[in-house]
N, CA, C, O and CB atoms as a CASP TS submission, in Angstrom:
PFRMAT TS
TARGET T0000
AUTHOR 0000-0000-0000
METHOD Language model
MODEL 1
PARENT N/A
ATOM      1  N   MET     1      25.194  16.287 -13.425  1.00  0.00           N
ATOM      2  CA  MET     1      25.254  16.033 -11.854  1.00  0.00           C
ATOM      3  C   MET     1      23.874  15.740 -11.306  1.00  0.00           C
ATOM      4  O   MET     1      23.757  15.138 -10.239  1.00  0.00           O
ATOM      5  CB  MET     1      25.847  17.330 -11.044  1.00  0.00           C
ATOM      6  N   ASN     2      22.866  16.130 -11.977  1.00  0.00           N
ATOM      7  CA  ASN     2      21.536  15.920 -11.534  1.00  0.00           C
ATOM      8  C   ASN     2      21.211  14.416 -11.491  1.00  0.00           C
ATOM      9  O   ASN     2      20.644  13.935 -10.510  1.00  0.00           O
ATOM     10  CB  ASN     2      20.574  16.665 -12.432  1.00  0.00           C
ATOM     11  N   ASP     3      21.563  13.687 -12.537  1.00  0.00           N
ATOM     12  CA  ASP     3      21.416  12.320 -12.638  1.00  0.00           C
ATOM     13  C   ASP     3      22.175  11.498 -11.699  1.00  0.00           C
ATOM     14  O   ASP     3      21.722  10.404 -11.362  1.00  0.00           O
ATOM     15  CB  ASP     3      21.719  11.952 -13.878  1.00  0.00           C
ATOM     16  N   LEU     4      23.248  11.911 -11.264  1.00  0.00           N
ATOM     17  CA  LEU     4      24.033  11.259 -10.193  1.00  0.00           C
ATOM     18  C   LEU     4      23.388  11.433  -8.861  1.00  0.00           C
ATOM     19  O   LEU     4      23.319  10.489  -8.075  1.00  0.00           O
ATOM     20  CB  LEU     4      25.443  11.805 -10.139  1.00  0.00           C
ATOM     21  N   GLY     5      22.891  12.669  -8.573  1.00  0.00           N
ATOM     22  CA  GLY     5      22.119  12.839  -7.381  1.00  0.00           C
ATOM     23  C   GLY     5      20.962  12.054  -7.151  1.00  0.00           C
ATOM     24  O   GLY     5      20.725  11.551  -6.053  1.00  0.00           O
ATOM     25  N   LYS     6      20.126  11.913  -8.287  1.00  0.00           N
ATOM     26  CA  LYS     6      18.972  10.968  -8.249  1.00  0.00           C
ATOM     27  C   LYS     6      19.430   9.642  -7.910  1.00  0.00           C
ATOM     28  O   LYS     6      18.889   9.002  -7.008  1.00  0.00           O
ATOM     29  CB  LYS     6      18.226  10.909  -9.555  1.00  0.00           C
ATOM     30  N   PHE     7      20.444   9.177  -8.617  1.00  0.00           N
ATOM     31  CA  PHE     7      20.954   7.698  -8.462  1.00  0.00           C
ATOM     32  C   PHE     7      21.411   7.534  -7.109  1.00  0.00           C
ATOM     33  O   PHE     7      21.106   6.464  -6.583  1.00  0.00           O
ATOM     34  CB  PHE     7      22.148   7.308  -9.451  1.00  0.00           C
ATOM     35  N   LEU     8      22.143   8.442  -6.358  1.00  0.00           N
ATOM     36  CA  LEU     8      22.567   8.276  -5.069  1.00  0.00           C
ATOM     37  C   LEU     8      21.422   8.241  -4.019  1.00  0.00           C
ATOM     38  O   LEU     8      21.476   7.489  -3.046  1.00  0.00           O
ATOM     39  CB  LEU     8      23.501   9.322  -4.786  1.00  0.00           C
ATOM     40  N   VAL     9      20.358   9.104  -4.260  1.00  0.00           N
ATOM     41  CA  VAL     9      19.242   9.099  -3.411  1.00  0.00           C
ATOM     42  C   VAL     9      18.400   7.764  -3.494  1.00  0.00           C
ATOM     43  O   VAL     9      17.934   7.219  -2.494  1.00  0.00           O
ATOM     44  CB  VAL     9      18.403  10.288  -3.750  1.00  0.00           C
ATOM     45  N   ILE    10      18.257   7.312  -4.729  1.00  0.00           N
ATOM     46  CA  ILE    10      17.523   5.911  -4.900  1.00  0.00           C
ATOM     47  C   ILE    10      18.281   4.877  -4.379  1.00  0.00           C
ATOM     48  O   ILE    10      17.723   3.997  -3.724  1.00  0.00           O
ATOM     49  CB  ILE    10      17.225   5.526  -6.338  1.00  0.00           C
ATOM     50  N   ALA    11      19.718   4.856  -4.620  1.00  0.00           N
ATOM     51  CA  ALA    11      20.497   3.752  -4.081  1.00  0.00           C
ATOM     52  C   ALA    11      20.474   3.853  -2.443  1.00  0.00           C
ATOM     53  O   ALA    11      20.415   2.834  -1.755  1.00  0.00           O
ATOM     54  CB  ALA    11      22.036   3.821  -4.692  1.00  0.00           C
ATOM     55  N   GLY    12      20.521   5.008  -1.947  1.00  0.00           N
ATOM     56  CA  GLY    12      20.332   5.096  -0.381  1.00  0.00           C
ATOM     57  C   GLY    12      19.083   4.601   0.103  1.00  0.00           C
ATOM     58  O   GLY    12      19.072   3.896   1.112  1.00  0.00           O
ATOM     59  N   LEU    13      18.071   4.878  -0.480  1.00  0.00           N
ATOM     60  CA  LEU    13      16.738   4.475  -0.107  1.00  0.00           C
ATOM     61  C   LEU    13      16.615   2.872  -0.275  1.00  0.00           C
ATOM     62  O   LEU    13      16.075   2.168   0.579  1.00  0.00           O
ATOM     63  CB  LEU    13      15.658   5.270  -1.022  1.00  0.00           C
ATOM     64  N   LEU    14      17.113   2.433  -1.331  1.00  0.00           N
ATOM     65  CA  LEU    14      17.113   0.946  -1.412  1.00  0.00           C
ATOM     66  C   LEU    14      17.930   0.364  -0.297  1.00  0.00           C
ATOM     67  O   LEU    14      17.494  -0.618   0.304  1.00  0.00           O
ATOM     68  CB  LEU    14      17.664   0.455  -2.769  1.00  0.00           C
ATOM     69  N   LEU    15      18.990   0.856  -0.004  1.00  0.00           N
ATOM     70  CA  LEU    15      19.940   0.301   0.880  1.00  0.00           C
ATOM     71  C   LEU    15      19.475   0.351   2.342  1.00  0.00           C
ATOM     72  O   LEU    15      19.842  -0.456   3.197  1.00  0.00           O
ATOM     73  CB  LEU    15      21.231   1.007   0.715  1.00  0.00           C
ATOM     74  N   ALA    16      18.582   1.433   2.562  1.00  0.00           N
ATOM     75  CA  ALA    16      17.866   1.571   3.879  1.00  0.00           C
ATOM     76  C   ALA    16      16.700   0.598   3.881  1.00  0.00           C
ATOM     77  O   ALA    16      16.357   0.053   4.929  1.00  0.00           O
ATOM     78  CB  ALA    16      17.342   3.070   4.127  1.00  0.00           C
ATOM     79  N   ALA    17      16.106   0.377   2.767  1.00  0.00           N
ATOM     80  CA  ALA    17      14.928  -0.611   2.719  1.00  0.00           C
ATOM     81  C   ALA    17      15.408  -1.991   3.022  1.00  0.00           C
ATOM     82  O   ALA    17      14.754  -2.747   3.740  1.00  0.00           O
ATOM     83  CB  ALA    17      14.212  -0.622   1.303  1.00  0.00           C
ATOM     84  N   ALA    18      16.647  -2.352   2.434  1.00  0.00           N
ATOM     85  CA  ALA    18      17.188  -3.635   2.566  1.00  0.00           C
ATOM     86  C   ALA    18      17.634  -3.810   4.008  1.00  0.00           C
ATOM     87  O   ALA    18      17.511  -4.896   4.575  1.00  0.00           O
ATOM     88  CB  ALA    18      18.319  -3.849   1.584  1.00  0.00           C
ATOM     89  N   GLY    19      18.203  -2.636   4.658  1.00  0.00           N
ATOM     90  CA  GLY    19      18.525  -2.808   6.140  1.00  0.00           C
ATOM     91  C   GLY    19      17.388  -3.053   6.930  1.00  0.00           C
ATOM     92  O   GLY    19      17.465  -3.879   7.839  1.00  0.00           O
ATOM     93  N   VAL    20      16.237  -2.387   6.684  1.00  0.00           N
ATOM     94  CA  VAL    20      15.055  -2.735   7.437  1.00  0.00           C
ATOM     95  C   VAL    20      14.569  -4.006   7.314  1.00  0.00           C
ATOM     96  O   VAL    20      14.083  -4.548   8.307  1.00  0.00           O
ATOM     97  CB  VAL    20      14.064  -1.947   7.153  1.00  0.00           C
ATOM     98  N   VAL    21      14.624  -4.646   6.127  1.00  0.00           N
ATOM     99  CA  VAL    21      14.174  -6.062   5.909  1.00  0.00           C
ATOM    100  C   VAL    21      15.052  -6.979   6.695  1.00  0.00           C
ATOM    101  O   VAL    21      14.576  -7.878   7.389  1.00  0.00           O
ATOM    102  CB  VAL    21      14.209  -6.466   4.395  1.00  0.00           C
ATOM    103  N   VAL    22      16.343  -6.752   6.588  1.00  0.00           N
ATOM    104  CA  VAL    22      17.255  -7.579   7.335  1.00  0.00           C
ATOM    105  C   VAL    22      17.045  -7.555   8.975  1.00  0.00           C
ATOM    106  O   VAL    22      17.044  -8.494   9.771  1.00  0.00           O
ATOM    107  CB  VAL    22      18.688  -7.098   6.961  1.00  0.00           C
ATOM    108  N   TRP    23      16.883  -6.251   9.170  1.00  0.00           N
ATOM    109  CA  TRP    23      16.699  -6.023  10.687  1.00  0.00           C
ATOM    110  C   TRP    23      15.416  -6.665  11.302  1.00  0.00           C
ATOM    111  O   TRP    23      15.441  -7.163  12.428  1.00  0.00           O
ATOM    112  CB  TRP    23      16.640  -4.479  10.978  1.00  0.00           C
ATOM    113  N   THR    24      14.337  -6.638  10.557  1.00  0.00           N
ATOM    114  CA  THR    24      13.137  -7.137  11.007  1.00  0.00           C
ATOM    115  C   THR    24      13.060  -8.686  10.921  1.00  0.00           C
ATOM    116  O   THR    24      12.155  -9.300  11.486  1.00  0.00           O
ATOM    117  CB  THR    24      12.068  -6.502  10.249  1.00  0.00           C
ATOM    118  N   GLY    25      13.954  -9.251  10.258  1.00  0.00           N
ATOM    119  CA  GLY    25      14.047 -10.736   9.959  1.00  0.00           C
ATOM    120  C   GLY    25      13.028 -11.334   8.955  1.00  0.00           C
ATOM    121  O   GLY    25      12.740 -12.530   8.938  1.00  0.00           O
ATOM    122  N   PHE    26      12.541 -10.463   8.176  1.00  0.00           N
ATOM    123  CA  PHE    26      11.746 -10.946   7.097  1.00  0.00           C
ATOM    124  C   PHE    26      12.362 -11.837   6.139  1.00  0.00           C
ATOM    125  O   PHE    26      13.475 -11.529   5.712  1.00  0.00           O
ATOM    126  CB  PHE    26      11.253  -9.907   6.416  1.00  0.00           C
ATOM    127  N   GLY    27      11.794 -12.914   5.732  1.00  0.00           N
ATOM    128  CA  GLY    27      12.327 -13.914   4.913  1.00  0.00           C
ATOM    129  C   GLY    27      13.273 -14.964   5.677  1.00  0.00           C
ATOM    130  O   GLY    27      13.863 -15.852   5.060  1.00  0.00           O
ATOM    131  N   ARG    28      13.364 -14.812   6.933  1.00  0.00           N
ATOM    132  CA  ARG    28      14.338 -15.723   7.656  1.00  0.00           C
ATOM    133  C   ARG    28      13.945 -17.137   7.545  1.00  0.00           C
ATOM    134  O   ARG    28      14.772 -18.049   7.568  1.00  0.00           O
ATOM    135  CB  ARG    28      14.447 -15.373   9.138  1.00  0.00           C
ATOM    136  N   GLY    29      12.501 -17.336   7.408  1.00  0.00           N
ATOM    137  CA  GLY    29      12.069 -18.706   7.400  1.00  0.00           C
ATOM    138  C   GLY    29      12.163 -19.462   6.039  1.00  0.00           C
ATOM    139  O   GLY    29      12.284 -20.686   6.014  1.00  0.00           O
ATOM    140  N   TRP    30      12.106 -18.721   4.935  1.00  0.00           N
ATOM    141  CA  TRP    30      12.232 -19.298   3.661  1.00  0.00           C
ATOM    142  C   TRP    30      13.435 -18.918   2.752  1.00  0.00           C
ATOM    143  O   TRP    30      13.872 -19.661   1.873  1.00  0.00           O
ATOM    144  CB  TRP    30      11.065 -19.006   2.995  1.00  0.00           C
ATOM    145  N   LEU    31      13.921 -17.700   3.048  1.00  0.00           N
ATOM    146  CA  LEU    31      15.024 -17.318   2.243  1.00  0.00           C
ATOM    147  C   LEU    31      16.269 -18.214   2.497  1.00  0.00           C
ATOM    148  O   LEU    31      16.691 -18.295   3.651  1.00  0.00           O
ATOM    149  CB  LEU    31      15.341 -15.869   2.502  1.00  0.00           C
ATOM    150  N   GLY    32      16.856 -18.861   1.540  1.00  0.00           N
ATOM    151  CA  GLY    32      17.927 -19.694   1.682  1.00  0.00           C
ATOM    152  C   GLY    32      17.451 -21.160   1.943  1.00  0.00           C
ATOM    153  O   GLY    32      18.285 -22.042   2.146  1.00  0.00           O
ATOM    154  N   ARG    33      16.216 -21.400   1.939  1.00  0.00           N
ATOM    155  CA  ARG    33      15.633 -22.712   2.095  1.00  0.00           C
ATOM    156  C   ARG    33      14.721 -23.066   0.867  1.00  0.00           C
ATOM    157  O   ARG    33      13.852 -23.926   1.011  1.00  0.00           O
ATOM    158  CB  ARG    33      14.824 -22.767   3.425  1.00  0.00           C
ATOM    159  N   LEU    34      14.872 -22.498  -0.208  1.00  0.00           N
ATOM    160  CA  LEU    34      14.019 -22.736  -1.290  1.00  0.00           C
ATOM    161  C   LEU    34      14.301 -24.104  -1.919  1.00  0.00           C
ATOM    162  O   LEU    34      15.382 -24.667  -1.743  1.00  0.00           O
ATOM    163  CB  LEU    34      14.156 -21.641  -2.283  1.00  0.00           C
ATOM    164  N   PRO    35      13.221 -24.680  -2.726  1.00  0.00           N
ATOM    165  CA  PRO    35      13.672 -25.888  -3.473  1.00  0.00           C
ATOM    166  C   PRO    35      14.620 -25.498  -4.613  1.00  0.00           C
ATOM    167  O   PRO    35      14.410 -24.603  -5.432  1.00  0.00           O
ATOM    168  CB  PRO    35      12.443 -26.672  -4.051  1.00  0.00           C
ATOM    169  N   GLY    36      15.706 -26.307  -4.546  1.00  0.00           N
ATOM    170  CA  GLY    36      16.763 -25.980  -5.550  1.00  0.00           C
ATOM    171  C   GLY    36      18.062 -25.571  -4.740  1.00  0.00           C
ATOM    172  O   GLY    36      19.167 -25.556  -5.281  1.00  0.00           O
ATOM    173  N   ASP    37      17.881 -25.272  -3.539  1.00  0.00           N
ATOM    174  CA  ASP    37      19.207 -24.898  -2.893  1.00  0.00           C
ATOM    175  C   ASP    37      19.805 -26.228  -2.417  1.00  0.00           C
ATOM    176  O   ASP    37      19.085 -27.146  -2.026  1.00  0.00           O
ATOM    177  CB  ASP    37      19.033 -23.824  -1.627  1.00  0.00           C
ATOM    178  N   VAL    38      21.140 -26.304  -2.462  1.00  0.00           N
ATOM    179  CA  VAL    38      21.797 -27.534  -2.393  1.00  0.00           C
ATOM    180  C   VAL    38      22.348 -27.620  -0.944  1.00  0.00           C
ATOM    181  O   VAL    38      23.110 -26.768  -0.488  1.00  0.00           O
ATOM    182  CB  VAL    38      22.909 -27.654  -3.499  1.00  0.00           C
ATOM    183  N   HIS    39      21.847 -28.869  -0.140  1.00  0.00           N
ATOM    184  CA  HIS    39      22.390 -29.116   1.143  1.00  0.00           C
ATOM    185  C   HIS    39      22.973 -30.565   0.977  1.00  0.00           C
ATOM    186  O   HIS    39      22.330 -31.495   0.489  1.00  0.00           O
ATOM    187  CB  HIS    39      21.276 -28.961   2.336  1.00  0.00           C
ATOM    188  N   TYR    40      24.229 -30.652   1.425  1.00  0.00           N
ATOM    189  CA  TYR    40      24.868 -31.966   1.448  1.00  0.00           C
ATOM    190  C   TYR    40      25.773 -32.074   2.787  1.00  0.00           C
ATOM    191  O   TYR    40      26.644 -31.256   3.082  1.00  0.00           O
ATOM    192  CB  TYR    40      25.766 -32.168   0.083  1.00  0.00           C
ATOM    193  N   THR    41      25.461 -33.097   3.471  1.00  0.00           N
ATOM    194  CA  THR    41      26.133 -33.449   4.699  1.00  0.00           C
ATOM    195  C   THR    41      26.745 -34.888   4.725  1.00  0.00           C
ATOM    196  O   THR    41      26.036 -35.862   4.471  1.00  0.00           O
ATOM    197  CB  THR    41      25.159 -33.300   5.820  1.00  0.00           C
ATOM    198  N   LYS    42      27.952 -35.000   5.008  1.00  0.00           N
ATOM    199  CA  LYS    42      28.545 -36.386   5.091  1.00  0.00           C
ATOM    200  C   LYS    42      29.651 -36.263   6.174  1.00  0.00           C
ATOM    201  O   LYS    42      30.712 -35.675   5.962  1.00  0.00           O
ATOM    202  CB  LYS    42      29.164 -36.919   3.617  1.00  0.00           C
ATOM    203  N   GLY    43      29.323 -36.870   7.371  1.00  0.00           N
ATOM    204  CA  GLY    43      30.177 -36.904   8.426  1.00  0.00           C
ATOM    205  C   GLY    43      30.295 -35.405   9.017  1.00  0.00           C
ATOM    206  O   GLY    43      29.323 -34.762   9.416  1.00  0.00           O
ATOM    207  N   HIS    44      31.636 -34.943   9.015  1.00  0.00           N
ATOM    208  CA  HIS    44      31.832 -33.644   9.458  1.00  0.00           C
ATOM    209  C   HIS    44      31.875 -32.626   8.287  1.00  0.00           C
ATOM    210  O   HIS    44      32.173 -31.447   8.478  1.00  0.00           O
ATOM    211  CB  HIS    44      33.069 -33.602  10.259  1.00  0.00           C
ATOM    212  N   PHE    45      31.605 -33.069   7.217  1.00  0.00           N
ATOM    213  CA  PHE    45      31.575 -32.074   5.935  1.00  0.00           C
ATOM    214  C   PHE    45      30.283 -31.761   5.682  1.00  0.00           C
ATOM    215  O   PHE    45      29.396 -32.614   5.679  1.00  0.00           O
ATOM    216  CB  PHE    45      32.170 -32.640   4.600  1.00  0.00           C
ATOM    217  N   ARG    46      30.055 -30.340   5.419  1.00  0.00           N
ATOM    218  CA  ARG    46      28.725 -29.809   5.116  1.00  0.00           C
ATOM    219  C   ARG    46      28.924 -28.916   3.890  1.00  0.00           C
ATOM    220  O   ARG    46      29.837 -28.091   3.903  1.00  0.00           O
ATOM    221  CB  ARG    46      28.084 -29.006   6.361  1.00  0.00           C
ATOM    222  N   LEU    47      28.152 -29.033   2.880  1.00  0.00           N
ATOM    223  CA  LEU    47      28.170 -28.240   1.784  1.00  0.00           C
ATOM    224  C   LEU    47      26.792 -27.512   1.567  1.00  0.00           C
ATOM    225  O   LEU    47      25.785 -28.174   1.318  1.00  0.00           O
ATOM    226  CB  LEU    47      28.561 -29.065   0.634  1.00  0.00           C
ATOM    227  N   TYR    48      26.761 -26.216   1.659  1.00  0.00           N
ATOM    228  CA  TYR    48      25.388 -25.500   1.367  1.00  0.00           C
ATOM    229  C   TYR    48      25.731 -24.592   0.274  1.00  0.00           C
ATOM    230  O   TYR    48      26.714 -23.854   0.333  1.00  0.00           O
ATOM    231  CB  TYR    48      24.723 -24.651   2.663  1.00  0.00           C
ATOM    232  N   PHE    49      24.831 -24.641  -0.853  1.00  0.00           N
ATOM    233  CA  PHE    49      24.878 -23.740  -2.002  1.00  0.00           C
ATOM    234  C   PHE    49      23.466 -23.263  -2.295  1.00  0.00           C
ATOM    235  O   PHE    49      22.680 -24.038  -2.840  1.00  0.00           O
ATOM    236  CB  PHE    49      25.502 -24.439  -3.251  1.00  0.00           C
ATOM    237  N   PRO    50      23.084 -21.977  -1.950  1.00  0.00           N
ATOM    238  CA  PRO    50      21.887 -21.506  -2.215  1.00  0.00           C
ATOM    239  C   PRO    50      21.574 -21.141  -3.675  1.00  0.00           C
ATOM    240  O   PRO    50      21.426 -19.958  -3.982  1.00  0.00           O
ATOM    241  CB  PRO    50      21.721 -20.467  -1.409  1.00  0.00           C
ATOM    242  N   LEU    51      21.463 -22.178  -4.629  1.00  0.00           N
ATOM    243  CA  LEU    51      21.291 -21.888  -5.976  1.00  0.00           C
ATOM    244  C   LEU    51      20.048 -21.243  -6.303  1.00  0.00           C
ATOM    245  O   LEU    51      20.080 -20.258  -7.042  1.00  0.00           O
ATOM    246  CB  LEU    51      21.413 -23.014  -6.709  1.00  0.00           C
ATOM    247  N   ALA    52      18.862 -21.709  -5.807  1.00  0.00           N
ATOM    248  CA  ALA    52      17.598 -21.158  -6.276  1.00  0.00           C
ATOM    249  C   ALA    52      17.574 -19.665  -5.504  1.00  0.00           C
ATOM    250  O   ALA    52      17.073 -18.708  -6.095  1.00  0.00           O
ATOM    251  CB  ALA    52      16.237 -22.228  -5.868  1.00  0.00           C
ATOM    252  N   THR    53      18.056 -19.533  -4.357  1.00  0.00           N
ATOM    253  CA  THR    53      18.043 -18.196  -3.745  1.00  0.00           C
ATOM    254  C   THR    53      18.900 -17.120  -4.582  1.00  0.00           C
ATOM    255  O   THR    53      18.568 -15.942  -4.707  1.00  0.00           O
ATOM    256  CB  THR    53      18.607 -18.318  -2.269  1.00  0.00           C
ATOM    257  N   CYS    54      20.000 -17.676  -5.110  1.00  0.00           N
ATOM    258  CA  CYS    54      20.926 -16.802  -6.013  1.00  0.00           C
ATOM    259  C   CYS    54      20.139 -16.450  -7.190  1.00  0.00           C
ATOM    260  O   CYS    54      20.087 -15.279  -7.564  1.00  0.00           O
ATOM    261  CB  CYS    54      22.293 -17.546  -6.480  1.00  0.00           C
ATOM    262  N   LEU    55      19.520 -17.389  -7.803  1.00  0.00           N
ATOM    263  CA  LEU    55      18.697 -17.074  -9.026  1.00  0.00           C
ATOM    264  C   LEU    55      17.559 -16.097  -8.790  1.00  0.00           C
ATOM    265  O   LEU    55      17.312 -15.205  -9.603  1.00  0.00           O
ATOM    266  CB  LEU    55      18.105 -18.348  -9.589  1.00  0.00           C
ATOM    267  N   LEU    56      16.881 -16.268  -7.693  1.00  0.00           N
ATOM    268  CA  LEU    56      15.727 -15.336  -7.286  1.00  0.00           C
ATOM    269  C   LEU    56      16.295 -13.929  -7.140  1.00  0.00           C
ATOM    270  O   LEU    56      15.763 -13.010  -7.762  1.00  0.00           O
ATOM    271  CB  LEU    56      15.018 -15.800  -5.880  1.00  0.00           C
ATOM    272  N   VAL    57      17.356 -13.706  -6.345  1.00  0.00           N
ATOM    273  CA  VAL    57      17.969 -12.387  -6.150  1.00  0.00           C
ATOM    274  C   VAL    57      18.476 -11.804  -7.346  1.00  0.00           C
ATOM    275  O   VAL    57      18.474 -10.578  -7.459  1.00  0.00           O
ATOM    276  CB  VAL    57      19.029 -12.438  -5.210  1.00  0.00           C
ATOM    277  N   SER    58      18.981 -12.658  -8.398  1.00  0.00           N
ATOM    278  CA  SER    58      19.597 -12.142  -9.613  1.00  0.00           C
ATOM    279  C   SER    58      18.361 -11.732 -10.427  1.00  0.00           C
ATOM    280  O   SER    58      18.454 -10.678 -11.057  1.00  0.00           O
ATOM    281  CB  SER    58      20.570 -13.238 -10.381  1.00  0.00           C
ATOM    282  N   VAL    59      17.243 -12.413 -10.494  1.00  0.00           N
ATOM    283  CA  VAL    59      16.142 -12.028 -11.256  1.00  0.00           C
ATOM    284  C   VAL    59      15.509 -10.734 -10.682  1.00  0.00           C
ATOM    285  O   VAL    59      15.174  -9.848 -11.468  1.00  0.00           O
ATOM    286  CB  VAL    59      15.156 -13.159 -11.310  1.00  0.00           C
ATOM    287  N   LEU    60      15.325 -10.580  -9.317  1.00  0.00           N
ATOM    288  CA  LEU    60      14.838  -9.323  -8.747  1.00  0.00           C
ATOM    289  C   LEU    60      15.785  -8.186  -9.036  1.00  0.00           C
ATOM    290  O   LEU    60      15.359  -7.095  -9.414  1.00  0.00           O
ATOM    291  CB  LEU    60      14.639  -9.456  -7.250  1.00  0.00           C
ATOM    292  N   LEU    61      17.074  -8.436  -8.859  1.00  0.00           N
ATOM    293  CA  LEU    61      18.075  -7.199  -9.148  1.00  0.00           C
ATOM    294  C   LEU    61      17.942  -6.763 -10.563  1.00  0.00           C
ATOM    295  O   LEU    61      17.884  -5.565 -10.842  1.00  0.00           O
ATOM    296  CB  LEU    61      19.662  -7.580  -8.898  1.00  0.00           C
ATOM    297  N   THR    62      17.886  -7.831 -11.591  1.00  0.00           N
ATOM    298  CA  THR    62      17.831  -7.492 -12.903  1.00  0.00           C
ATOM    299  C   THR    62      16.612  -6.676 -13.283  1.00  0.00           C
ATOM    300  O   THR    62      16.752  -5.756 -14.089  1.00  0.00           O
ATOM    301  CB  THR    62      17.909  -8.661 -13.656  1.00  0.00           C
ATOM    302  N   LEU    63      15.381  -6.958 -12.739  1.00  0.00           N
ATOM    303  CA  LEU    63      14.198  -6.363 -13.037  1.00  0.00           C
ATOM    304  C   LEU    63      14.292  -4.868 -12.463  1.00  0.00           C
ATOM    305  O   LEU    63      13.895  -3.893 -13.102  1.00  0.00           O
ATOM    306  CB  LEU    63      13.016  -7.213 -12.453  1.00  0.00           C
ATOM    307  N   LEU    64      14.853  -4.801 -11.204  1.00  0.00           N
ATOM    308  CA  LEU    64      15.115  -3.455 -10.607  1.00  0.00           C
ATOM    309  C   LEU    64      15.892  -2.569 -11.448  1.00  0.00           C
ATOM    310  O   LEU    64      15.440  -1.490 -11.831  1.00  0.00           O
ATOM    311  CB  LEU    64      15.812  -3.568  -9.338  1.00  0.00           C
ATOM    312  N   PHE    65      17.120  -3.017 -11.767  1.00  0.00           N
ATOM    313  CA  PHE    65      17.997  -2.220 -12.683  1.00  0.00           C
ATOM    314  C   PHE    65      17.338  -1.948 -13.971  1.00  0.00           C
ATOM    315  O   PHE    65      17.526  -0.838 -14.466  1.00  0.00           O
ATOM    316  CB  PHE    65      19.304  -2.923 -12.953  1.00  0.00           C
ATOM    317  N   TRP    66      16.583  -2.810 -14.594  1.00  0.00           N
ATOM    318  CA  TRP    66      15.853  -2.536 -15.874  1.00  0.00           C
ATOM    319  C   TRP    66      14.868  -1.475 -15.730  1.00  0.00           C
ATOM    320  O   TRP    66      14.678  -0.652 -16.626  1.00  0.00           O
ATOM    321  CB  TRP    66      15.156  -3.751 -16.386  1.00  0.00           C
ATOM    322  N   LEU    67      14.197  -1.470 -14.557  1.00  0.00           N
ATOM    323  CA  LEU    67      13.090  -0.518 -14.449  1.00  0.00           C
ATOM    324  C   LEU    67      13.742   0.916 -14.168  1.00  0.00           C
ATOM    325  O   LEU    67      13.195   1.922 -14.620  1.00  0.00           O
ATOM    326  CB  LEU    67      12.044  -0.975 -13.254  1.00  0.00           C
ATOM    327  N   PHE    68      14.889   0.994 -13.434  1.00  0.00           N
ATOM    328  CA  PHE    68      15.454   2.221 -13.189  1.00  0.00           C
ATOM    329  C   PHE    68      16.281   2.838 -14.408  1.00  0.00           C
ATOM    330  O   PHE    68      16.605   4.024 -14.468  1.00  0.00           O
ATOM    331  CB  PHE    68      16.288   2.065 -12.001  1.00  0.00           C
ATOM    332  N   ARG    69      16.564   1.924 -15.323  1.00  0.00           N
ATOM    333  CA  ARG    69      17.262   2.332 -16.631  1.00  0.00           C
ATOM    334  C   ARG    69      16.333   3.093 -17.528  1.00  0.00           C
ATOM    335  O   ARG    69      16.766   3.956 -18.291  1.00  0.00           O
ATOM    336  CB  ARG    69      17.794   1.079 -17.420  1.00  0.00           C
ATOM    337  N   LYS    70      14.967   2.763 -17.440  1.00  0.00           N
ATOM    338  CA  LYS    70      14.080   3.384 -18.289  1.00  0.00           C
ATOM    339  C   LYS    70      13.777   4.842 -17.897  1.00  0.00           C
ATOM    340  O   LYS    70      12.998   5.514 -18.573  1.00  0.00           O
ATOM    341  CB  LYS    70      12.876   2.596 -18.339  1.00  0.00           C
TER
END
């Protein structure tokens, strides 16, 4: 039960930190506008796929989980 408690505390702190980052607007200027994010507009049709942003978030989460696994 001790490991579960540590995990919940760490997950709560990470969630709170993510909330603060979103609340302050950090990354609003560049996040989602990285080179490699796909923007396509034709008439009334718009397609937006943040490929580079998804890869960046995936790498960061992978590193974070790898660090906490050790």
